N, C-alpha and C positions, 0 to 999 in steps of 0.2 A: 679420248677422255681419261683412259688409264694412265696415260703419260702425266697429264696435268695432276690427277690425284696422287701419283707418286711424288711428283715434285712438291705438292702443297702438304703432304703428309708430315714430313719432320716438322714444319712449323706448327701444324696442328696438335702434334705430340708435346712440343715445347709449350704451347699455350695451355694444354691440359695440365702438365706439370706444374705450371706457374699457379694455375688456380688451386689445384689440389694442396700445394705447399702451404697455401695461406687460408685454408679452410680450417676452423678450429677443430682440434681433435676430440674434445668433450662434446656430449650431447647437448648442454645447455649453451655453449658457444655457438654451435649449429644453429640452434633455435633462434637465438638472438641475432645472428647474423641473417637468417632468413627472414625474421621480421622486420630488421633494418632495411634489408633490400626491398622487401614488400612495401613498406611504408614510402620509402623514395620513389618505388615504381609508380605507385598511386598518386603521390604528389605530382609526379611529372606527367603522367599518362592521363590523368583524369582531364585536366584543362585541355590537353590537345585533343582527346576523344570529344569532349563536349564541343570544342571549337569546330571539329570535323561534322559532328551531328548538326549544329546549327547551320553549317554552310551548306548541307545538302538541301536544306529548306528554302534557300533564298538565292538571289543573285547578288554577287559581291564584286564590285569593280574594286579592286586593290589599289592603295595608294600611288599615284604617279606624281613625281615631284620634278622640280628644277627645269621644266620644259613647255615648250609651247602648247604642247597638248594638254597639259594640267590646266593651264590657264584658259585654253579655249573650251574645255569641258564645263566652265563655270560662266560662259557667257549669257546663259538664261537666268542666272541668279542677279536679281535686279540690283541688290545692295553690294555686289562685287566691283570693287573699283575698276574703272575703264582702263586706268593707266596700268594695271597688272596684265591686261590683255595686250595693249599697244606696245608696251615696254616690258615684255615678259622676262628679258634677259637680266634685268636688273634686279629680279626677286627670285626668291625660291618659294615655289607654290606646290602644296600638297593637296589633293582632292581625293576623298574617299566616299564612295556611294553604296549603299545597300538597298536592295528592292525585294519586296514581298507581293507576289502576284495574289490577287483576290477574285477568281472567275466569276464567283457567284455574287459579287456586290457591284452594281452599276451605279456610279456616282453621278450626282447632278450637282448644280449649283444652288440648289434650294436652301432656305434657311435651316430646314431639317437637317440637311447634311453638313451644313456649317457647323451647327451645334454639335453633331457626332464628331466631326474632326476637331473641334475644341476639346472634347472630351477625351480623344485619342492623345492629343498633346498633353494634356494634363496626366492622363496615365503614364505615359512615356517618362515625362520629367519627374514624376513621382518615383517611377521604378529607378530612374538615374540617380536620384538623390541618395539612393541607398549603395551606389556602387563605389569601389575604391578610388576612382577618380574624384568623385564628389566629396568624398571623405577628406581628401587633400585639400579640396577648395574650401570646404566647410572651416577646417583648421586654420586656413589663411585668411578667413573672412572675419569682419567685425561683427559686434552685436546686431546691428540692423540688418546687415546682409544675411546674417545666420537664420533669421526669420524666413527668409526666401526658400529656405530648404524644407520647411515643415508641411506636413500633409494638409492642414488646414488652409494655409496660404496658397499652396498649388492647386488645391481643389477649388477655390474661389476667384481663382486668376482668369480673367476674359482672354489673355494673351492678345493684347492689342499693343500697337506701337507704343513704346516707352516702357511697357512691362519689363520687370527683371525677375528671374527666376534662378535658383540655385546660386546665388551670388554674383556670378559673372555673365550670364547669358541676358542680353537685353533685346526685345523683339523691336527690329528696325523696319520690317515690312511685314504686313498681314493682308491677305486676300482670304475669300471664303475657305479655300482648301490649300492653302499654303502659308507657311510662317518661316521667316528668316531672322535668326538671332544672332547678333554680334557678341564677340568674345571680348569682354572688358576686363582684363586682368588687373589686380591692384598694382599700385605704384611701387616700383621697385622690381617688378617681374620682368622677365626677359621680355625684350622688344619685339613681340610677335603678336599677329592679329589673326582672327579666325571668324568663321561663320558656321552656324549649324542650321540646317535647312530641312524641314519636314513637309511633306506634301502628299497629297493624294491625287493619282492622275487617271483619267480613263485609259484603258487598253482593251481593244476588241469589244466584247460584250461585257466585259468585267472593268477591273481597275487594278492599280497598283499603289502600295504604300512605300514611299521613298523617303530614305534618311541620307542627307549629305553632310560631310564635314569638310571644310575648306581651312587650310592653314597657310600663312604666308609671312615672309619676312624679307628685308633688304638683304641682297647678297652680300653687301659690304659689311654686314655685322658679323658675319661668321657663325650665326646662331644655328644649331641643328634643331629643326622642328621636332616637337614630339613623335609624330607620326612617321619620322624618318628614322626613329630609334626602334631596336626590336622589341624590347619589353612594353613601352607605352603602345607601340602599334599593335601588339597582340592583345593587350588588355582592352584597347579601343575596339578592336575588332570582335571580340568575344561580346562586349557590351552593346556595341551598335547592332550585331546580328540578333541578339536576344531581344532588345527593345523593338526592333523592327517585327520579329515574330509574335512579341507579346502584344504590340499595338495592333496588329492585323487581327488577331484573335480577339482582342478586346473589342475592336470595332465592329466585328460580326457578331459578337454576343449582344452588344447594347443595340445594335440595329434590329435585332430580332424582338427587343424588348420594347422598342419605340412604337 
């Protein structure tokens, strides 16, 4: 250990001199430097810390792409094209899944629980409408599509097949406790397709709230999917984790009030 310390000491001394030479000599300069470093540290560390905090409360299957595994994961999504499973090598597929357990909530297929599920979907899409991703979608949307981002519109939406929310999400499959929404991007956008799936499933004596995101594109296009890029993937991870936690909390709150 002493030998290693002796070998490293010259380098540590050099680093120390490098830092000291660049610290302002005057007091005001040191204060400004400290404030700048603090601001940068906060801007970087807060999102990372918040991401970690959310991750401790849910189960997050991180995106898997360009593989048979990613396609096979989507086999139970009824609106997922069968060709992507049979000919997975022709596509790039990304599947992301976030799950929040609710051990105290036993789900049934009753009309009451179907109404509660609709309220959760409304709550989640309303929360999503204020996200950075939704802002970009809103900017690209026309006047008619922009109405689908509003609170009154979302809170009145039954989320039945054909309904559109937040401009680009169209309901393509609805069952009492499951909703599948296709991603319909504006003309001229990248040639990618996607699905967002929200569901509640029984687990043990309780249940789980599940949010899934699937993106795919023909391999020949050379398009890199958003969930394959670091920044979009990180932002999506924060938003999806938050929405699942918020949705689970909202569900249990309104369940007690019903």
